C-alpha positions in Angstrom: 61.1 169.7 256.7 60.1 166.3 255.4 59.6 165.8 251.7 55.9 165.7 251.0 54.7 162.2 249.9 52.1 161.1 252.3 48.4 161.0 251.4 46.1 161.8 254.3 42.6 160.3 253.8 41.1 161.8 256.9 41.3 165.6 256.8 38.7 168.1 257.8 37.9 171.7 256.9 35.6 173.7 259.2 32.8 175.7 257.7 32.6 179.4 257.0 29.3 181.0 257.8 27.7 180.1 254.4 28.3 176.5 255.1 26.8 176.3 258.6 23.2 175.1 258.9 20.8 173.5 261.3 22.3 171.7 264.2 25.8 172.3 262.7 25.3 176.1 262.7 28.1 176.6 265.1 31.6 175.3 264.8 31.2 174.3 268.6 34.8 173.7 269.6 36.2 173.1 266.0 39.6 174.6 265.3 39.6 177.5 262.8 40.7 176.2 259.4 42.2 177.6 256.2 43.9 175.8 253.3 47.1 177.7 254.1 46.9 176.3 257.7 46.5 172.8 256.4 49.4 173.1 253.8 51.7 174.5 256.4 51.2 171.5 258.5 51.3 169.1 255.6 54.6 170.5 254.3 56.1 170.3 257.9 55.0 166.5 258.2 55.6 165.2 254.7 52.0 165.1 253.5 51.6 165.8 249.9 47.8 165.5 249.5 44.9 165.6 251.9 41.5 164.2 251.0 39.0 166.7 252.5 35.6 165.6 253.9 32.9 167.5 255.8 33.3 167.5 259.6 30.2 165.8 261.1 29.3 168.5 263.5 29.1 170.9 260.6 27.1 168.5 258.4 24.1 167.0 260.2 21.6 167.0 257.3 18.6 167.0 259.7 16.4 169.2 257.3 16.1 167.5 253.8 14.6 170.7 252.4 17.9 172.5 252.9 20.3 169.5 252.7 20.6 169.4 248.9 21.7 173.0 248.7 24.1 172.6 251.7 25.8 169.5 250.2 26.2 171.3 246.8 27.8 174.4 248.6 30.1 172.1 250.6 31.3 170.0 247.7 32.0 173.0 245.4 33.9 174.8 248.2 36.0 171.7 248.8 36.8 171.2 245.2 37.7 174.9 244.9 40.4 174.3 247.5 41.9 171.7 245.2 41.7 173.9 242.2 43.4 176.8 244.0 46.1 174.5 245.4 46.9 171.9 242.7 48.0 168.5 244.0 47.3 169.3 247.6 43.6 168.5 248.1 41.1 165.9 247.1 37.5 165.5 248.1 35.1 162.9 249.4 31.8 164.5 248.6 28.9 165.1 250.9 25.4 164.0 250.0 22.0 164.8 251.6 21.6 161.2 252.7 18.1 161.5 254.2 17.0 162.6 250.8 17.9 159.6 248.7 16.9 161.3 245.3 18.9 164.2 246.2 21.8 161.9 247.2 21.8 160.2 243.7 21.7 163.5 242.0 24.7 165.0 244.2 26.6 161.8 243.9 26.4 162.0 240.1 27.4 165.7 240.1 30.2 165.1 242.5 31.7 162.1 240.7 31.1 163.1 237.1 31.4 166.9 237.0 33.4 167.8 240.1 35.6 164.7 239.8 35.6 163.9 243.5 37.5 160.9 244.8 34.5 159.3 246.4 31.5 159.9 248.6 31.5 160.6 252.3 28.8 158.9 254.5 28.3 159.2 258.3 28.0 155.9 260.1 24.4 156.8 260.8 22.1 159.7 260.0 18.7 160.2 261.5 19.3 156.9 263.4 19.5 155.0 260.1 22.8 153.1 260.2 24.8 152.2 257.1 23.3 149.0 255.8 19.7 150.2 256.4 17.6 149.5 253.3 17.2 153.4 253.1 20.7 153.5 251.6 20.2 150.8 249.0 19.2 152.9 246.0 22.5 155.0 246.5 24.6 151.9 247.2 23.2 150.3 244.0 24.6 153.2 242.0 27.9 153.5 243.9 28.3 149.7 243.5 27.8 150.0 239.7 30.5 152.7 239.7 32.9 150.7 241.9 33.1 153.9 243.9 35.0 154.7 247.1 32.8 155.4 250.1 34.6 157.1 253.0 32.8 156.7 256.4 33.1 158.8 259.4 31.4 158.1 262.8 28.9 160.3 264.6 27.0 159.9 267.8 23.4 158.6 267.1 20.5 161.0 267.9 19.0 158.5 270.3 22.2 158.2 272.5 23.7 161.7 272.6 25.0 163.2 275.8 24.4 159.9 277.7 27.5 160.2 280.0 28.5 163.6 281.4 28.2 167.1 280.0 32.0 167.4 280.1 32.5 164.2 278.2 32.3 164.6 274.5 30.3 162.0 272.5 33.5 161.6 270.4 35.4 160.0 273.3 33.6 156.7 273.2 30.5 156.9 270.9 32.4 157.6 267.6 34.4 154.3 267.7 31.3 152.4 269.0 29.2 153.8 266.1 31.7 152.6 263.6 31.2 149.0 265.1 27.4 149.4 264.8 27.7 150.6 261.1 29.9 147.7 260.2 27.5 145.2 262.0 24.5 146.6 260.1 26.4 146.5 256.7 27.3 142.8 257.4 24.1 141.5 258.7 21.7 143.4 256.4 23.4 141.6 253.5 24.7 144.9 252.2 28.3 143.9 252.5 27.7 141.0 250.1 25.2 142.8 247.8 27.3 145.8 247.2 30.7 144.1 247.2 32.1 146.4 244.6 31.9 149.5 246.8 35.4 150.2 248.5 34.5 151.3 252.1 37.0 153.1 254.2 36.3 153.1 258.0 37.8 155.8 260.2 40.0 155.2 263.2 41.1 151.7 262.4 37.6 150.4 262.2 36.7 151.8 265.8 35.8 149.0 268.1 35.4 146.4 265.4 38.8 144.7 265.7 38.3 144.3 269.5 34.9 142.6 269.2 35.6 140.7 266.0 34.8 137.4 267.7 31.2 138.8 268.5 30.5 139.4 264.8 31.8 135.9 263.9 29.9 134.4 266.7 26.7 136.1 265.7 26.8 134.6 262.3 27.8 131.2 263.6 24.8 131.0 266.0 22.1 132.4 263.6 21.7 130.7 260.2 19.8 133.6 258.8 22.5 136.0 259.7 25.1 133.6 258.2 23.1 133.4 254.8 23.7 137.2 254.7 27.4 136.9 254.8 27.8 133.8 252.7 31.6 134.4 252.2 32.1 134.6 256.0 32.3 137.7 258.2 36.1 138.0 258.0 36.1 138.0 254.2 34.2 141.1 254.0 36.1 143.0 256.8 39.5 142.0 255.1 38.4 143.5 251.7 37.5 146.9 253.3 40.0 149.7 254.1 40.7 151.4 257.5 42.5 154.7 258.2 45.0 155.2 260.9 43.5 158.5 262.3 43.6 158.4 266.1 44.7 154.7 265.8 48.4 155.3 265.0 49.6 153.5 268.1 50.6 150.1 269.0 47.3 149.2 270.9 45.2 149.7 267.8 47.6 148.6 265.3 48.4 145.2 266.9 44.7 144.4 266.9 43.9 145.6 263.3 46.9 143.9 261.9 45.8 140.5 263.2 42.7 140.9 261.0 43.7 142.7 257.8 46.7 143.0 255.5 48.8 146.1 255.5 47.5 146.7 252.0 44.1 147.7 253.5 45.6 150.5 255.8 45.4 154.1 254.9 47.2 157.1 256.5 44.8 159.5 258.2 45.3 162.2 260.8 41.9 163.8 261.7 43.5 167.3 261.2 42.9 169.9 262.6 41.5 168.0 265.5 44.6 165.9 266.0 48.2 166.6 265.1 49.8 165.1 262.1 53.2 164.8 263.7 51.8 162.5 266.4 50.5 160.1 263.6 53.7 160.0 261.7 55.7 159.3 264.9 53.1 156.8 266.3 53.2 154.7 263.0 57.0 154.5 263.3 56.7 153.1 266.7 54.4 150.2 265.6 57.0 148.1 264.1 56.2 148.5 260.4 58.9 147.9 257.9 59.9 150.7 255.5 58.0 149.2 252.6 54.9 148.7 254.9 55.1 152.4 256.0 55.3 153.5 252.5 52.2 151.4 251.4 50.2 152.8 254.4 51.3 156.4 254.0 51.0 156.5 250.1 51.0 153.3 248.1 47.7 152.0 249.2 46.0 155.3 248.6 47.5 155.5 245.1 46.0 152.1 244.3 42.6 153.1 245.7 42.5 156.7 244.4 44.4 156.4 241.1 44.3 160.0 240.1 47.0 160.7 242.8 49.2 157.9 241.5 52.7 159.5 240.9 51.6 163.1 241.8 53.9 165.1 243.9 52.9 168.2 246.1 52.0 171.1 243.9 51.8 169.1 240.7 
C-alpha cells in the first residue's frame, strides 16, 4: 500500500436521494459512492486528500426556484464528509449559477462559513458558457477574493445526444465544451478582467491544447478580439491550472506540456468514474522527473490550496 501523499482535485461523490433533483434525479449510470469507498481507494493508491465536487449529471440546476436549496444541501453534505474524515476531503462548492443573487449568497456561505476550498462551475449552464456576462457579478466577487474556481465540462443543452444513443455525450462533448468555455473566457474579456481568479480546467484543458493555434489565430485576425486579450492568448492560458483526470497519458501530456509549466498541472482522477491506479501509473509513463511528479501530485495543489500544506492523511 502506497504512503498517502497525493492530492486529487477531481473526485466526485454521487448523490443520495435527498440530493437528486430535476434532470439529475437519477444517478443514471453513476457508480455508487461512499466516503469509505473513496478512502479505501485513496489509501491503496497513495492519495491523502480528495477535493470533492458535485458530479454534473446530478447537478443540473435547471430550476432556479429549487437550486438554492439544492446547492446548500450539497455543500453541507460534502463538508460533512471532511468533518467526519479529517484530512481526507476538501470541497469545491456548488452554486445555483442560473440564479446570480443566489450564487453570490452561496459563495459567501461556502467560502466564509463552510471554509470550502473554492467554487465549482460547469463549463456551461443553460447554454451560457463561462465568460458570458451573466457570470460577471459572481466573477467580480470571486476575483476580489482571489478565489479558486474549479471547472467541469458538461454537454450543452442545445447539442445533447447528437451522435448515437449508445455514445455518451461525455465521450467527445465534455472535452469540446471545455474548449468552448476557454474561448468564451478569453474573447469576452473575462480572462483579463478577472485575472485574480485561479481557474482549474478538467481533463488537461480538453481540446484546448490541440487547437491552441486557432485561439491565437483568432486574436491575430480580429483586432477587437485581440483587444480583449491584451496580454496575448497564451499568457492567460499559461496562468490557469489543468488537472490530469483522463489526461494522464503521453498523448495528452506531450501537448499540454508544450504550452504550460509543470507548476500548473494538478493531479486528478475522476474517481469513481475512472480508476486512480490508472492515473498514477499513466503519469509515471509520461517522462516526468521525480520532482515534477511530486509537484503535480501534491506540491502545486499545496500552493493553490494552502490549507492542505503539510497535512498528511488523517491529520
